[in-house]
C-alpha positions as MATLAB code, in Angstrom:
seq = 'MVEYLQSDMECEGLLECLHGLKQLDRRCFEVLVETEEHLTVDEVADAVERERSTAYRSIQRLLQAGLIQKEQVNYEHGGYYHVYHPTDPNEVADDMQRMLNDWYAQMGTLIQEFRDKYDEKIVPAE';
ca = [
      13.722   -3.288  -26.154;
      11.644   -0.869  -28.204;
       9.422   -3.726  -29.377;
       8.679   -4.787  -25.792;
       7.894   -1.232  -24.722;
       5.539   -0.669  -27.647;
       3.765   -4.032  -27.534;
       0.747   -5.048  -25.502;
       2.388   -7.499  -23.139;
       0.565  -10.294  -21.363;
       1.671  -11.537  -17.956;
       3.010  -14.716  -19.592;
       5.208  -12.485  -21.736;
       7.181  -11.675  -18.615;
       8.607  -15.193  -18.684;
      10.089  -14.544  -22.098;
      11.025  -10.909  -21.512;
      12.611  -11.102  -18.054;
      13.978  -14.639  -18.190;
      14.796  -15.000  -21.886;
      12.678  -18.126  -22.186;
      11.495  -19.690  -25.404;
       7.931  -20.561  -26.360;
       8.549  -24.244  -25.591;
       9.811  -23.303  -22.123;
       6.557  -21.461  -21.534;
       4.551  -24.489  -22.699;
       6.475  -26.758  -20.326;
       5.882  -24.282  -17.502;
       2.158  -24.180  -18.262;
       1.980  -27.999  -18.196;
       3.584  -28.021  -14.752;
       1.258  -25.286  -13.492;
      -1.906  -26.915  -14.832;
      -1.368  -30.273  -13.149;
      -1.726  -30.896   -9.447;
       0.903  -33.632   -9.536;
       4.644  -33.295   -9.750;
       5.802  -34.505  -13.168;
       8.873  -36.227  -14.577;
      10.674  -34.954  -17.655;
       9.124  -37.820  -19.630;
       5.621  -36.754  -18.589;
       6.312  -33.139  -19.544;
       7.772  -34.271  -22.889;
       4.637  -36.302  -23.612;
       2.393  -33.358  -22.701;
       4.201  -30.945  -25.042;
       4.717  -33.614  -27.700;
       8.485  -33.247  -27.877;
      11.481  -35.509  -27.458;
      12.682  -36.126  -23.910;
      16.001  -34.337  -24.533;
      14.224  -31.237  -25.852;
      11.871  -31.135  -22.861;
      14.841  -31.686  -20.530;
      16.597  -28.582  -21.906;
      13.444  -26.526  -21.328;
      13.119  -27.892  -17.810;
      16.749  -26.894  -17.142;
      16.089  -23.333  -18.341;
      13.009  -23.141  -16.100;
      15.051  -24.395  -13.137;
      17.808  -21.838  -13.786;
      15.191  -19.079  -13.959;
      13.774  -20.225  -10.607;
      10.321  -20.842  -12.078;
      10.187  -24.509  -11.102;
      11.586  -26.768   -8.396;
      13.130  -30.233   -8.614;
      12.575  -32.995   -6.076;
      14.208  -36.384   -5.808;
      11.928  -39.390   -5.299;
      13.611  -42.530   -3.970;
      12.565  -46.047   -4.884;
      12.135  -48.481   -1.980;
      14.858  -50.832   -3.209;
      17.353  -48.207   -4.312;
      17.569  -45.723   -7.093;
      15.698  -42.504   -7.619;
      14.118  -40.194  -10.162;
      13.301  -36.481  -10.273;
       9.961  -34.725  -10.436;
       9.278  -31.062  -11.099;
       6.686  -28.560   -9.901;
       6.188  -24.792  -10.170;
       7.742  -22.426   -7.671;
       5.347  -20.427   -5.503;
       4.017  -17.595   -7.731;
       4.615  -14.965   -5.040;
       8.272  -15.964   -4.839;
       8.581  -15.779   -8.633;
       6.839  -12.388   -8.720;
       9.142  -11.050   -5.986;
      12.190  -12.221   -7.970;
      10.870  -10.556  -11.134;
      10.253   -7.319   -9.207;
      13.847   -7.394   -7.930;
      15.136   -7.973  -11.466;
      13.081   -5.060  -12.760;
      14.256   -2.771   -9.951;
      17.898   -3.702  -10.640;
      17.415   -3.093  -14.372;
      15.729    0.259  -13.696;
      18.635    1.347  -11.472;
      21.164    0.312  -14.130;
      19.277    2.226  -16.834;
      19.160    5.284  -14.586;
      22.933    5.132  -14.184;
      23.450    4.784  -17.934;
      21.144    7.721  -18.639;
      23.063    9.885  -16.163;
      26.347    8.856  -17.795;
      24.875    9.878  -21.154;
      23.892   13.287  -19.739;
      27.323   13.802  -18.194;
      29.180   12.794  -21.352;
      27.210   14.822  -23.896;
      25.949   17.772  -21.863;
      29.343   19.497  -22.100;
      29.812   18.808  -25.801;
      26.495   19.913  -27.249;
      25.754   23.604  -27.217;
      22.014   24.353  -27.309;
      20.792   26.377  -30.299;
      19.738   29.898  -29.463;
];
C-alpha cells in the first residue's frame, strides 16, 4: 500500500493495483486493445509469445476483472470457438471508480474504529 501511494503510477498501473493483475495479463490486454479484430486465445498466445495455457489463464483473469468480453463464434456445420475483445473503457473506468469509492469508505470506517479504540486509552502529554 505504501509503495503504491509513494510511487508515480501510470494509468496502466491501475490494472495491476485495482485488479491484482500480473504483467503478462497487462500484455494480453494491450494486445486485445491494439487490434481491431476479436482474437482467439491462440492468437493472443502467439502475440505475447507464450504457451496457449499460460495465455488462457491471463485471459481468464482479464475476464474475471471485467476488462475483456468473450463471444462465441459458431461454425456453419456445427461447433464453435471463442474470441475476446476489450470491454468499453468507460464501463471499465466506472467499475474502477466504484471499487475505489468502496475501498475509500472501508478505510474511513477502519480509521474511525482506530480512533474509537485508542482515543480512550492514550492520554495526551501535557
